[in-house]
Structure formats: C-alpha cells, structure tokens
PDB file of N, CA, C and O in Angstrom:
ATOM      1  N   ALA A   1     -57.961 -33.650 137.779  1.00  0.00           N
ATOM      2  CA  ALA A   1     -58.812 -32.643 137.164  1.00  0.00           C
ATOM      3  C   ALA A   1     -58.811 -31.364 138.011  1.00  0.00           C
ATOM      4  O   ALA A   1     -58.808 -30.260 137.467  1.00  0.00           O
ATOM      5  N   ILE A   2     -58.815 -31.512 139.314  1.00  0.00           N
ATOM      6  CA  ILE A   2     -58.805 -30.328 140.176  1.00  0.00           C
ATOM      7  C   ILE A   2     -57.479 -29.584 140.044  1.00  0.00           C
ATOM      8  O   ILE A   2     -57.460 -28.353 140.059  1.00  0.00           O
ATOM      9  N   GLN A   3     -56.384 -30.306 139.918  1.00  0.00           N
ATOM     10  CA  GLN A   3     -55.090 -29.651 139.711  1.00  0.00           C
ATOM     11  C   GLN A   3     -55.086 -28.859 138.400  1.00  0.00           C
ATOM     12  O   GLN A   3     -54.477 -27.792 138.324  1.00  0.00           O
ATOM     13  N   ASP A   4     -55.762 -29.377 137.368  1.00  0.00           N
ATOM     14  CA  ASP A   4     -55.876 -28.643 136.103  1.00  0.00           C
ATOM     15  C   ASP A   4     -56.649 -27.341 136.302  1.00  0.00           C
ATOM     16  O   ASP A   4     -56.290 -26.310 135.733  1.00  0.00           O
ATOM     17  N   VAL A   5     -57.695 -27.387 137.100  1.00  0.00           N
ATOM     18  CA  VAL A   5     -58.475 -26.179 137.394  1.00  0.00           C
ATOM     19  C   VAL A   5     -57.590 -25.161 138.117  1.00  0.00           C
ATOM     20  O   VAL A   5     -57.619 -23.971 137.802  1.00  0.00           O
ATOM     21  N   LYS A   6     -56.822 -25.625 139.064  1.00  0.00           N
ATOM     22  CA  LYS A   6     -55.936 -24.726 139.808  1.00  0.00           C
ATOM     23  C   LYS A   6     -54.886 -24.095 138.886  1.00  0.00           C
ATOM     24  O   LYS A   6     -54.554 -22.919 139.038  1.00  0.00           O
ATOM     25  N   LYS A   7     -54.368 -24.867 137.938  1.00  0.00           N
ATOM     26  CA  LYS A   7     -53.397 -24.332 136.968  1.00  0.00           C
ATOM     27  C   LYS A   7     -54.054 -23.292 136.071  1.00  0.00           C
ATOM     28  O   LYS A   7     -53.465 -22.249 135.789  1.00  0.00           O
ATOM     29  N   GLN A   8     -55.272 -23.573 135.624  1.00  0.00           N
ATOM     30  CA  GLN A   8     -55.979 -22.612 134.787  1.00  0.00           C
ATOM     31  C   GLN A   8     -56.244 -21.323 135.560  1.00  0.00           C
ATOM     32  O   GLN A   8     -56.041 -20.227 135.039  1.00  0.00           O
ATOM     33  N   GLN A   9     -56.694 -21.458 136.790  1.00  0.00           N
ATOM     34  CA  GLN A   9     -56.958 -20.286 137.625  1.00  0.00           C
ATOM     35  C   GLN A   9     -55.686 -19.449 137.759  1.00  0.00           C
ATOM     36  O   GLN A   9     -55.714 -18.230 137.587  1.00  0.00           O
ATOM     37  N   SER A  10     -54.599 -20.100 138.059  1.00  0.00           N
ATOM     38  CA  SER A  10     -53.329 -19.400 138.208  1.00  0.00           C
ATOM     39  C   SER A  10     -52.947 -18.685 136.916  1.00  0.00           C
ATOM     40  O   SER A  10     -52.483 -17.545 136.947  1.00  0.00           O
ATOM     41  N   GLY A  11     -53.139 -19.349 135.793  1.00  0.00           N
ATOM     42  CA  GLY A  11     -52.821 -18.741 134.503  1.00  0.00           C
ATOM     43  C   GLY A  11     -53.648 -17.494 134.234  1.00  0.00           C
ATOM     44  O   GLY A  11     -53.132 -16.496 133.731  1.00  0.00           O
ATOM     45  N   PHE A  12     -54.918 -17.552 134.565  1.00  0.00           N
ATOM     46  CA  PHE A  12     -55.777 -16.379 134.383  1.00  0.00           C
ATOM     47  C   PHE A  12     -55.331 -15.236 135.290  1.00  0.00           C
ATOM     48  O   PHE A  12     -55.192 -14.100 134.838  1.00  0.00           O
ATOM     49  N   LEU A  13     -55.105 -15.533 136.568  1.00  0.00           N
ATOM     50  CA  LEU A  13     -54.741 -14.487 137.517  1.00  0.00           C
ATOM     51  C   LEU A  13     -53.386 -13.875 137.193  1.00  0.00           C
ATOM     52  O   LEU A  13     -53.169 -12.686 137.427  1.00  0.00           O
ATOM     53  N   THR A  14     -52.480 -14.672 136.659  1.00  0.00           N
ATOM     54  CA  THR A  14     -51.156 -14.174 136.290  1.00  0.00           C
ATOM     55  C   THR A  14     -51.253 -13.023 135.296  1.00  0.00           C
ATOM     56  O   THR A  14     -50.408 -12.127 135.297  1.00  0.00           O
ATOM     57  N   GLN A  15     -52.278 -13.043 134.449  1.00  0.00           N
ATOM     58  CA  GLN A  15     -52.442 -11.997 133.435  1.00  0.00           C
ATOM     59  C   GLN A  15     -52.577 -10.605 134.052  1.00  0.00           C
ATOM     60  O   GLN A  15     -52.201  -9.611 133.432  1.00  0.00           O
ATOM     61  N   THR A  16     -53.105 -10.537 135.254  1.00  0.00           N
ATOM     62  CA  THR A  16     -53.338  -9.238 135.887  1.00  0.00           C
ATOM     63  C   THR A  16     -52.568  -9.061 137.195  1.00  0.00           C
ATOM     64  O   THR A  16     -52.825  -8.121 137.947  1.00  0.00           O
ATOM     65  N   ASP A  17     -51.638  -9.952 137.462  1.00  0.00           N
ATOM     66  CA  ASP A  17     -50.834  -9.832 138.686  1.00  0.00           C
ATOM     67  C   ASP A  17     -50.069  -8.514 138.741  1.00  0.00           C
ATOM     68  O   ASP A  17     -49.779  -8.019 139.830  1.00  0.00           O
ATOM     69  N   TRP A  18     -49.741  -7.944 137.597  1.00  0.00           N
ATOM     70  CA  TRP A  18     -48.979  -6.702 137.596  1.00  0.00           C
ATOM     71  C   TRP A  18     -49.752  -5.571 138.273  1.00  0.00           C
ATOM     72  O   TRP A  18     -49.149  -4.650 138.823  1.00  0.00           O
ATOM     73  N   TYR A  19     -51.094  -5.638 138.233  1.00  0.00           N
ATOM     74  CA  TYR A  19     -51.871  -4.635 138.961  1.00  0.00           C
ATOM     75  C   TYR A  19     -51.638  -4.755 140.470  1.00  0.00           C
ATOM     76  O   TYR A  19     -51.549  -3.755 141.183  1.00  0.00           O
ATOM     77  N   ILE A  20     -51.544  -5.990 140.930  1.00  0.00           N
ATOM     78  CA  ILE A  20     -51.329  -6.243 142.355  1.00  0.00           C
ATOM     79  C   ILE A  20     -49.938  -5.756 142.758  1.00  0.00           C
ATOM     80  O   ILE A  20     -49.764  -5.130 143.803  1.00  0.00           O
ATOM     81  N   ILE A  21     -48.963  -6.052 141.921  1.00  0.00           N
ATOM     82  CA  ILE A  21     -47.591  -5.623 142.190  1.00  0.00           C
ATOM     83  C   ILE A  21     -47.496  -4.102 142.183  1.00  0.00           C
ATOM     84  O   ILE A  21     -46.856  -3.509 143.051  1.00  0.00           O
ATOM     85  N   ARG A  22     -48.133  -3.475 141.202  1.00  0.00           N
ATOM     86  CA  ARG A  22     -48.126  -2.008 141.121  1.00  0.00           C
ATOM     87  C   ARG A  22     -48.750  -1.391 142.371  1.00  0.00           C
ATOM     88  O   ARG A  22     -48.248  -0.399 142.901  1.00  0.00           O
ATOM     89  N   LYS A  23     -49.850  -1.987 142.838  1.00  0.00           N
ATOM     90  CA  LYS A  23     -50.506  -1.507 144.058  1.00  0.00           C
ATOM     91  C   LYS A  23     -49.566  -1.628 145.255  1.00  0.00           C
ATOM     92  O   LYS A  23     -49.459  -0.705 146.062  1.00  0.00           O
ATOM     93  N   ALA A  24     -48.884  -2.774 145.367  1.00  0.00           N
ATOM     94  CA  ALA A  24     -47.959  -2.994 146.483  1.00  0.00           C
ATOM     95  C   ALA A  24     -46.746  -2.064 146.398  1.00  0.00           C
ATOM     96  O   ALA A  24     -46.257  -1.578 147.418  1.00  0.00           O
ATOM     97  N   ASP A  25     -46.264  -1.822 145.171  1.00  0.00           N
ATOM     98  CA  ASP A  25     -45.070  -0.999 144.994  1.00  0.00           C
ATOM     99  C   ASP A  25     -45.302   0.480 145.261  1.00  0.00           C
ATOM    100  O   ASP A  25     -44.517   1.126 145.955  1.00  0.00           O
ATOM    101  N   ASN A  26     -46.393   1.015 144.702  1.00  0.00           N
ATOM    102  CA  ASN A  26     -46.552   2.468 144.831  1.00  0.00           C
ATOM    103  C   ASN A  26     -47.966   2.922 145.174  1.00  0.00           C
ATOM    104  O   ASN A  26     -48.263   4.116 145.134  1.00  0.00           O
ATOM    105  N   GLY A  27     -48.830   1.981 145.509  1.00  0.00           N
ATOM    106  CA  GLY A  27     -50.157   2.345 145.981  1.00  0.00           C
ATOM    107  C   GLY A  27     -51.168   2.679 144.905  1.00  0.00           C
ATOM    108  O   GLY A  27     -52.265   3.144 145.214  1.00  0.00           O
ATOM    109  N   THR A  28     -50.823   2.452 143.643  1.00  0.00           N
ATOM    110  CA  THR A  28     -51.770   2.734 142.561  1.00  0.00           C
ATOM    111  C   THR A  28     -52.951   1.786 142.662  1.00  0.00           C
ATOM    112  O   THR A  28     -52.785   0.571 142.763  1.00  0.00           O
ATOM    113  N   ALA A  29     -54.136   2.354 142.633  1.00  0.00           N
ATOM    114  CA  ALA A  29     -55.353   1.556 142.806  1.00  0.00           C
ATOM    115  C   ALA A  29     -55.522   0.516 141.702  1.00  0.00           C
ATOM    116  O   ALA A  29     -55.168   0.743 140.546  1.00  0.00           O
ATOM    117  N   ILE A  30     -56.064  -0.610 142.088  1.00  0.00           N
ATOM    118  CA  ILE A  30     -56.418  -1.656 141.133  1.00  0.00           C
ATOM    119  C   ILE A  30     -57.784  -1.288 140.557  1.00  0.00           C
ATOM    120  O   ILE A  30     -58.724  -1.065 141.320  1.00  0.00           O
ATOM    121  N   PRO A  31     -57.920  -1.216 139.218  1.00  0.00           N
ATOM    122  CA  PRO A  31     -59.224  -0.894 138.649  1.00  0.00           C
ATOM    123  C   PRO A  31     -60.289  -1.875 139.137  1.00  0.00           C
ATOM    124  O   PRO A  31     -60.038  -3.076 139.237  1.00  0.00           O
ATOM    125  N   SER A  32     -61.464  -1.360 139.435  1.00  0.00           N
ATOM    126  CA  SER A  32     -62.509  -2.214 139.996  1.00  0.00           C
ATOM    127  C   SER A  32     -62.873  -3.355 139.055  1.00  0.00           C
ATOM    128  O   SER A  32     -63.193  -4.450 139.517  1.00  0.00           O
ATOM    129  N   ALA A  33     -62.832  -3.124 137.748  1.00  0.00           N
ATOM    130  CA  ALA A  33     -63.154  -4.192 136.793  1.00  0.00           C
ATOM    131  C   ALA A  33     -62.151  -5.334 136.891  1.00  0.00           C
ATOM    132  O   ALA A  33     -62.518  -6.501 136.751  1.00  0.00           O
ATOM    133  N   ILE A  34     -60.895  -5.001 137.131  1.00  0.00           N
ATOM    134  CA  ILE A  34     -59.854  -6.034 137.275  1.00  0.00           C
ATOM    135  C   ILE A  34     -60.077  -6.818 138.560  1.00  0.00           C
ATOM    136  O   ILE A  34     -60.013  -8.047 138.552  1.00  0.00           O
ATOM    137  N   GLN A  35     -60.337  -6.127 139.658  1.00  0.00           N
ATOM    138  CA  GLN A  35     -60.566  -6.825 140.925  1.00  0.00           C
ATOM    139  C   GLN A  35     -61.811  -7.687 140.852  1.00  0.00           C
ATOM    140  O   GLN A  35     -61.825  -8.810 141.357  1.00  0.00           O
ATOM    141  N   THR A  36     -62.853  -7.169 140.228  1.00  0.00           N
ATOM    142  CA  THR A  36     -64.098  -7.937 140.072  1.00  0.00           C
ATOM    143  C   THR A  36     -63.836  -9.202 139.268  1.00  0.00           C
ATOM    144  O   THR A  36     -64.329 -10.275 139.616  1.00  0.00           O
ATOM    145  N   TRP A  37     -63.056  -9.081 138.187  1.00  0.00           N
ATOM    146  CA  TRP A  37     -62.739 -10.240 137.353  1.00  0.00           C
ATOM    147  C   TRP A  37     -61.896 -11.257 138.125  1.00  0.00           C
ATOM    148  O   TRP A  37     -62.145 -12.459 138.034  1.00  0.00           O
ATOM    149  N   ARG A  38     -60.913 -10.791 138.874  1.00  0.00           N
ATOM    150  CA  ARG A  38     -60.074 -11.705 139.662  1.00  0.00           C
ATOM    151  C   ARG A  38     -60.919 -12.461 140.680  1.00  0.00           C
ATOM    152  O   ARG A  38     -60.738 -13.663 140.878  1.00  0.00           O
ATOM    153  N   ASP A  39     -61.851 -11.748 141.330  1.00  0.00           N
ATOM    154  CA  ASP A  39     -62.751 -12.403 142.281  1.00  0.00           C
ATOM    155  C   ASP A  39     -63.625 -13.434 141.567  1.00  0.00           C
ATOM    156  O   ASP A  39     -63.870 -14.517 142.100  1.00  0.00           O
ATOM    157  N   ALA A  40     -64.099 -13.099 140.355  1.00  0.00           N
ATOM    158  CA  ALA A  40     -64.937 -14.021 139.587  1.00  0.00           C
ATOM    159  C   ALA A  40     -64.159 -15.271 139.195  1.00  0.00           C
ATOM    160  O   ALA A  40     -64.716 -16.369 139.203  1.00  0.00           O
ATOM    161  N   ILE A  41     -62.888 -15.125 138.855  1.00  0.00           N
ATOM    162  CA  ILE A  41     -62.055 -16.281 138.497  1.00  0.00           C
ATOM    163  C   ILE A  41     -61.929 -17.217 139.698  1.00  0.00           C
ATOM    164  O   ILE A  41     -61.991 -18.437 139.542  1.00  0.00           O
ATOM    165  N   ARG A  42     -61.757 -16.665 140.867  1.00  0.00           N
ATOM    166  CA  ARG A  42     -61.676 -17.508 142.072  1.00  0.00           C
ATOM    167  C   ARG A  42     -63.007 -18.216 142.329  1.00  0.00           C
ATOM    168  O   ARG A  42     -63.030 -19.391 142.697  1.00  0.00           O
ATOM    169  N   THR A  43     -64.094 -17.508 142.136  1.00  0.00           N
ATOM    170  CA  THR A  43     -65.429 -18.107 142.292  1.00  0.00           C
ATOM    171  C   THR A  43     -65.646 -19.202 141.249  1.00  0.00           C
ATOM    172  O   THR A  43     -66.174 -20.269 141.562  1.00  0.00           O
ATOM    173  N   ASP A  44     -65.236 -18.932 140.008  1.00  0.00           N
ATOM    174  CA  ASP A  44     -65.355 -19.943 138.951  1.00  0.00           C
ATOM    175  C   ASP A  44     -64.595 -21.207 139.317  1.00  0.00           C
ATOM    176  O   ASP A  44     -65.115 -22.313 139.170  1.00  0.00           O
ATOM    177  N   ALA A  45     -63.372 -21.047 139.791  1.00  0.00           N
ATOM    178  CA  ALA A  45     -62.545 -22.200 140.156  1.00  0.00           C
ATOM    179  C   ALA A  45     -63.216 -23.029 141.241  1.00  0.00           C
ATOM    180  O   ALA A  45     -63.243 -24.257 141.162  1.00  0.00           O
ATOM    181  N   THR A  46     -63.753 -22.369 142.242  1.00  0.00           N
ATOM    182  CA  THR A  46     -64.447 -23.086 143.316  1.00  0.00           C
ATOM    183  C   THR A  46     -65.655 -23.839 142.770  1.00  0.00           C
ATOM    184  O   THR A  46     -65.883 -24.994 143.129  1.00  0.00           O
ATOM    185  N   ARG A  47     -66.427 -23.190 141.907  1.00  0.00           N
ATOM    186  CA  ARG A  47     -67.612 -23.831 141.322  1.00  0.00           C
ATOM    187  C   ARG A  47     -67.218 -25.066 140.507  1.00  0.00           C
ATOM    188  O   ARG A  47     -67.851 -26.116 140.619  1.00  0.00           O
ATOM    189  N   ILE A  48     -66.176 -24.937 139.690  1.00  0.00           N
ATOM    190  CA  ILE A  48     -65.733 -26.058 138.857  1.00  0.00           C
ATOM    191  C   ILE A  48     -65.192 -27.187 139.723  1.00  0.00           C
ATOM    192  O   ILE A  48     -65.510 -28.354 139.494  1.00  0.00           O
ATOM    193  N   GLU A  49     -64.375 -26.844 140.719  1.00  0.00           N
ATOM    194  CA  GLU A  49     -63.837 -27.865 141.622  1.00  0.00           C
ATOM    195  C   GLU A  49     -64.962 -28.584 142.361  1.00  0.00           C
ATOM    196  O   GLU A  49     -64.927 -29.808 142.490  1.00  0.00           O
ATOM    197  N   ASN A  50     -65.946 -27.854 142.841  1.00  0.00           N
ATOM    198  CA  ASN A  50     -67.071 -28.485 143.544  1.00  0.00           C
ATOM    199  C   ASN A  50     -67.856 -29.406 142.620  1.00  0.00           C
ATOM    200  O   ASN A  50     -68.331 -30.457 143.051  1.00  0.00           O
ATOM    201  N   ALA A  51     -67.995 -29.026 141.366  1.00  0.00           N
ATOM    202  CA  ALA A  51     -68.687 -29.888 140.397  1.00  0.00           C
ATOM    203  C   ALA A  51     -67.901 -31.180 140.189  1.00  0.00           C
ATOM    204  O   ALA A  51     -68.490 -32.256 140.084  1.00  0.00           O
ATOM    205  N   ILE A  52     -66.592 -31.079 140.132  1.00  0.00           N
ATOM    206  CA  ILE A  52     -65.751 -32.270 139.969  1.00  0.00           C
ATOM    207  C   ILE A  52     -65.885 -33.175 141.200  1.00  0.00           C
ATOM    208  O   ILE A  52     -66.047 -34.388 141.071  1.00  0.00           O
ATOM    209  N   ILE A  53     -65.819 -32.584 142.367  1.00  0.00           N
ATOM    210  CA  ILE A  53     -65.920 -33.353 143.614  1.00  0.00           C
ATOM    211  C   ILE A  53     -67.270 -34.059 143.720  1.00  0.00           C
ATOM    212  O   ILE A  53     -67.358 -35.158 144.266  1.00  0.00           O
ATOM    213  N   ALA A  54     -68.315 -33.429 143.200  1.00  0.00           N
ATOM    214  CA  ALA A  54     -69.676 -33.958 143.357  1.00  0.00           C
ATOM    215  C   ALA A  54     -69.977 -35.174 142.481  1.00  0.00           C
ATOM    216  O   ALA A  54     -70.929 -35.905 142.752  1.00  0.00           O
ATOM    217  N   VAL A  55     -69.189 -35.397 141.446  1.00  0.00           N
ATOM    218  CA  VAL A  55     -69.501 -36.526 140.566  1.00  0.00           C
ATOM    219  C   VAL A  55     -69.055 -37.839 141.193  1.00  0.00           C
ATOM    220  O   VAL A  55     -68.081 -37.892 141.944  1.00  0.00           O
ATOM    221  N   SER A  56     -69.793 -38.898 140.866  1.00  0.00           N
ATOM    222  CA  SER A  56     -69.439 -40.209 141.408  1.00  0.00           C
ATOM    223  C   SER A  56     -69.277 -41.263 140.322  1.00  0.00           C
ATOM    224  O   SER A  56     -68.944 -42.412 140.612  1.00  0.00           O
ATOM    225  N   THR A  57     -69.513 -40.872 139.069  1.00  0.00           N
ATOM    226  CA  THR A  57     -69.337 -41.825 137.971  1.00  0.00           C
ATOM    227  C   THR A  57     -68.561 -41.155 136.838  1.00  0.00           C
ATOM    228  O   THR A  57     -68.490 -39.930 136.747  1.00  0.00           O
ATOM    229  N   MET A  58     -67.994 -41.975 135.996  1.00  0.00           N
ATOM    230  CA  MET A  58     -67.271 -41.449 134.837  1.00  0.00           C
ATOM    231  C   MET A  58     -68.227 -40.718 133.894  1.00  0.00           C
ATOM    232  O   MET A  58     -67.854 -39.700 133.310  1.00  0.00           O
ATOM    233  N   ASP A  59     -69.446 -41.219 133.738  1.00  0.00           N
ATOM    234  CA  ASP A  59     -70.423 -40.535 132.883  1.00  0.00           C
ATOM    235  C   ASP A  59     -70.709 -39.130 133.393  1.00  0.00           C
ATOM    236  O   ASP A  59     -70.825 -38.197 132.598  1.00  0.00           O
ATOM    237  N   GLN A  60     -70.824 -38.968 134.695  1.00  0.00           N
ATOM    238  CA  GLN A  60     -71.044 -37.644 135.266  1.00  0.00           C
ATOM    239  C   GLN A  60     -69.836 -36.735 135.030  1.00  0.00           C
ATOM    240  O   GLN A  60     -69.983 -35.547 134.744  1.00  0.00           O
ATOM    241  N   PHE A  61     -68.655 -37.311 135.155  1.00  0.00           N
ATOM    242  CA  PHE A  61     -67.438 -36.537 134.910  1.00  0.00           C
ATOM    243  C   PHE A  61     -67.370 -36.091 133.459  1.00  0.00           C
ATOM    244  O   PHE A  61     -67.030 -34.944 133.171  1.00  0.00           O
ATOM    245  N   ILE A  62     -67.690 -36.994 132.554  1.00  0.00           N
ATOM    246  CA  ILE A  62     -67.688 -36.655 131.129  1.00  0.00           C
ATOM    247  C   ILE A  62     -68.715 -35.571 130.840  1.00  0.00           C
ATOM    248  O   ILE A  62     -68.466 -34.681 130.026  1.00  0.00           O
ATOM    249  N   ALA A  63     -69.855 -35.635 131.493  1.00  0.00           N
ATOM    250  CA  ALA A  63     -70.912 -34.634 131.279  1.00  0.00           C
ATOM    251  C   ALA A  63     -70.448 -33.225 131.661  1.00  0.00           C
ATOM    252  O   ALA A  63     -70.952 -32.243 131.116  1.00  0.00           O
ATOM    253  N   LEU A  64     -69.511 -33.119 132.574  1.00  0.00           N
ATOM    254  CA  LEU A  64     -68.981 -31.803 132.933  1.00  0.00           C
ATOM    255  C   LEU A  64     -68.260 -31.144 131.763  1.00  0.00           C
ATOM    256  O   LEU A  64     -68.077 -29.927 131.748  1.00  0.00           O
ATOM    257  N   HIS A  65     -67.854 -31.944 130.790  1.00  0.00           N
ATOM    258  CA  HIS A  65     -67.085 -31.467 129.643  1.00  0.00           C
ATOM    259  C   HIS A  65     -67.953 -31.234 128.405  1.00  0.00           C
ATOM    260  O   HIS A  65     -67.429 -30.945 127.329  1.00  0.00           O
ATOM    261  N   GLU A  66     -69.257 -31.356 128.548  1.00  0.00           N
ATOM    262  CA  GLU A  66     -70.143 -31.261 127.389  1.00  0.00           C
ATOM    263  C   GLU A  66     -71.216 -30.199 127.605  1.00  0.00           C
ATOM    264  O   GLU A  66     -71.728 -30.027 128.711  1.00  0.00           O
ATOM    265  N   HIS A  67     -71.549 -29.485 126.518  1.00  0.00           N
ATOM    266  CA  HIS A  67     -72.689 -28.572 126.544  1.00  0.00           C
ATOM    267  C   HIS A  67     -73.969 -29.405 126.468  1.00  0.00           C
ATOM    268  O   HIS A  67     -73.954 -30.530 125.967  1.00  0.00           O
ATOM    269  N   THR A  68     -75.066 -28.853 126.963  1.00  0.00           N
ATOM    270  CA  THR A  68     -76.372 -29.431 126.657  1.00  0.00           C
ATOM    271  C   THR A  68     -77.071 -28.430 125.738  1.00  0.00           C
ATOM    272  O   THR A  68     -76.846 -27.223 125.822  1.00  0.00           O
ATOM    273  N   TYR A  69     -77.923 -28.961 124.858  1.00  0.00           N
ATOM    274  CA  TYR A  69     -78.510 -28.138 123.802  1.00  0.00           C
ATOM    275  C   TYR A  69     -80.030 -28.116 123.859  1.00  0.00           C
ATOM    276  O   TYR A  69     -80.673 -29.062 124.314  1.00  0.00           O
ATOM    277  N   ASN A  70     -80.579 -27.012 123.386  1.00  0.00           N
ATOM    278  CA  ASN A  70     -82.021 -26.885 123.203  1.00  0.00           C
ATOM    279  C   ASN A  70     -82.421 -27.589 121.916  1.00  0.00           C
ATOM    280  O   ASN A  70     -81.566 -28.000 121.131  1.00  0.00           O
ATOM    281  N   GLU A  71     -83.708 -27.724 121.708  1.00  0.00           N
ATOM    282  CA  GLU A  71     -84.193 -28.369 120.485  1.00  0.00           C
ATOM    283  C   GLU A  71     -83.728 -27.640 119.228  1.00  0.00           C
ATOM    284  O   GLU A  71     -83.511 -28.275 118.196  1.00  0.00           O
ATOM    285  N   ASP A  72     -83.572 -26.330 119.296  1.00  0.00           N
ATOM    286  CA  ASP A  72     -83.120 -25.564 118.124  1.00  0.00           C
ATOM    287  C   ASP A  72     -81.596 -25.558 117.978  1.00  0.00           C
ATOM    288  O   ASP A  72     -81.046 -24.810 117.169  1.00  0.00           O
ATOM    289  N   GLU A  73     -80.922 -26.397 118.766  1.00  0.00           N
ATOM    290  CA  GLU A  73     -79.485 -26.613 118.731  1.00  0.00           C
ATOM    291  C   GLU A  73     -78.665 -25.455 119.293  1.00  0.00           C
ATOM    292  O   GLU A  73     -77.448 -25.415 119.111  1.00  0.00           O
ATOM    293  N   THR A  74     -79.312 -24.519 119.969  1.00  0.00           N
ATOM    294  CA  THR A  74     -78.559 -23.506 120.701  1.00  0.00           C
ATOM    295  C   THR A  74     -78.142 -24.106 122.042  1.00  0.00           C
ATOM    296  O   THR A  74     -78.777 -25.034 122.544  1.00  0.00           O
ATOM    297  N   ILE A  75     -77.081 -23.570 122.606  1.00  0.00           N
ATOM    298  CA  ILE A  75     -76.587 -24.096 123.877  1.00  0.00           C
ATOM    299  C   ILE A  75     -77.560 -23.747 124.991  1.00  0.00           C
ATOM    300  O   ILE A  75     -77.924 -22.585 125.172  1.00  0.00           O
ATOM    301  N   ASP A  76     -77.973 -24.758 125.731  1.00  0.00           N
ATOM    302  CA  ASP A  76     -78.846 -24.580 126.890  1.00  0.00           C
ATOM    303  C   ASP A  76     -77.986 -24.344 128.127  1.00  0.00           C
ATOM    304  O   ASP A  76     -78.151 -23.341 128.821  1.00  0.00           O
ATOM    305  N   VAL A  77     -77.075 -25.264 128.399  1.00  0.00           N
ATOM    306  CA  VAL A  77     -76.178 -25.151 129.546  1.00  0.00           C
ATOM    307  C   VAL A  77     -74.757 -25.355 129.046  1.00  0.00           C
ATOM    308  O   VAL A  77     -74.445 -26.367 128.417  1.00  0.00           O
ATOM    309  N   ARG A  78     -73.894 -24.375 129.334  1.00  0.00           N
ATOM    310  CA  ARG A  78     -72.489 -24.495 128.926  1.00  0.00           C
ATOM    311  C   ARG A  78     -71.791 -25.545 129.778  1.00  0.00           C
ATOM    312  O   ARG A  78     -72.130 -25.750 130.944  1.00  0.00           O
ATOM    313  N   LYS A  79     -70.814 -26.201 129.174  1.00  0.00           N
ATOM    314  CA  LYS A  79     -70.056 -27.194 129.926  1.00  0.00           C
ATOM    315  C   LYS A  79     -69.452 -26.543 131.156  1.00  0.00           C
ATOM    316  O   LYS A  79     -69.026 -25.388 131.122  1.00  0.00           O
ATOM    317  N   ILE A  80     -69.422 -27.290 132.224  1.00  0.00           N
ATOM    318  CA  ILE A  80     -68.921 -26.774 133.499  1.00  0.00           C
ATOM    319  C   ILE A  80     -67.409 -26.573 133.443  1.00  0.00           C
ATOM    320  O   ILE A  80     -66.887 -25.541 133.864  1.00  0.00           O
ATOM    321  N   ILE A  81     -66.725 -27.575 132.919  1.00  0.00           N
ATOM    322  CA  ILE A  81     -65.272 -27.466 132.811  1.00  0.00           C
ATOM    323  C   ILE A  81     -64.975 -26.381 131.791  1.00  0.00           C
ATOM    324  O   ILE A  81     -65.575 -26.338 130.718  1.00  0.00           O
ATOM    325  N   ASN A  82     -64.052 -25.516 132.135  1.00  0.00           N
ATOM    326  CA  ASN A  82     -63.646 -24.400 131.284  1.00  0.00           C
ATOM    327  C   ASN A  82     -64.705 -23.327 131.128  1.00  0.00           C
ATOM    328  O   ASN A  82     -64.686 -22.593 130.140  1.00  0.00           O
ATOM    329  N   SER A  83     -65.622 -23.213 132.064  1.00  0.00           N
ATOM    330  CA  SER A  83     -66.599 -22.125 132.008  1.00  0.00           C
ATOM    331  C   SER A  83     -66.112 -20.990 132.910  1.00  0.00           C
ATOM    332  O   SER A  83     -66.564 -20.831 134.044  1.00  0.00           O
ATOM    333  N   TRP A  84     -65.195 -20.221 132.380  1.00  0.00           N
ATOM    334  CA  TRP A  84     -64.538 -19.147 133.114  1.00  0.00           C
ATOM    335  C   TRP A  84     -65.099 -17.792 132.691  1.00  0.00           C
ATOM    336  O   TRP A  84     -65.481 -17.601 131.536  1.00  0.00           O
ATOM    337  N   THR A  85     -65.143 -16.867 133.626  1.00  0.00           N
ATOM    338  CA  THR A  85     -65.537 -15.499 133.337  1.00  0.00           C
ATOM    339  C   THR A  85     -64.464 -14.853 132.477  1.00  0.00           C
ATOM    340  O   THR A  85     -63.271 -14.972 132.756  1.00  0.00           O
ATOM    341  N   GLU A  86     -64.898 -14.173 131.435  1.00  0.00           N
ATOM    342  CA  GLU A  86     -63.924 -13.490 130.565  1.00  0.00           C
ATOM    343  C   GLU A  86     -63.624 -12.108 131.108  1.00  0.00           C
ATOM    344  O   GLU A  86     -64.494 -11.441 131.668  1.00  0.00           O
ATOM    345  N   LEU A  87     -62.396 -11.692 130.936  1.00  0.00           N
ATOM    346  CA  LEU A  87     -61.992 -10.365 131.369  1.00  0.00           C
ATOM    347  C   LEU A  87     -62.782  -9.330 130.581  1.00  0.00           C
ATOM    348  O   LEU A  87     -62.863  -9.395 129.354  1.00  0.00           O
ATOM    349  N   GLY A  88     -63.355  -8.387 131.291  1.00  0.00           N
ATOM    350  CA  GLY A  88     -64.135  -7.346 130.642  1.00  0.00           C
ATOM    351  C   GLY A  88     -65.629  -7.637 130.562  1.00  0.00           C
ATOM    352  O   GLY A  88     -66.380  -6.852 129.983  1.00  0.00           O
ATOM    353  N   THR A  89     -66.075  -8.770 131.144  1.00  0.00           N
ATOM    354  CA  THR A  89     -67.510  -9.064 131.116  1.00  0.00           C
ATOM    355  C   THR A  89     -68.114  -8.890 132.481  1.00  0.00           C
ATOM    356  O   THR A  89     -69.316  -9.093 132.655  1.00  0.00           O
TER     357      THR A  89
END
C-alpha cells in the first residue's frame, strides 16, 4: 500500500516537473501556486503513509479506504487513502 502511495505521489509530481526543469535550464521562476501544490502532495503522501503504518488490523486498513458520513449523509471525514490536494486549491 505504501508503494502505491509513492507511485501516486510520483505521478502527481510528474505533471509539474517541467517547471522544475525550466527553472534548472534557464532560471525561470516556479509559480508559487505550483510549488505550494508540490509541497502539499509530499505532505499528503507522508500523512497517508503514516496512516497506513499506524493500522494494526485489516478492519483499520479497510477503514482508510472509506468515507464516514453525517446523519444527513454528507461526508464527515474523507477517506484517507487517495485524499490528495488538487492542483489549484
């Protein structure tokens, strides 16, 4: 499961790697929103990995993949797995 998180993180970061390459090639600044998002993706990965490490039962692991809901059926807590920051938020 942790390897899957690492693959997802890599896939997200790959989308904006060209900004890093452009910066290295000719010094063009990386937009702050892009850098902030890249930092958030790394933070998300650490949070998800730590949640995986913290579980000790299969039920706890399964719970990482499920939303919890309020009485009115709105989402109370989003599932931990795949809870990534979206670009532009």
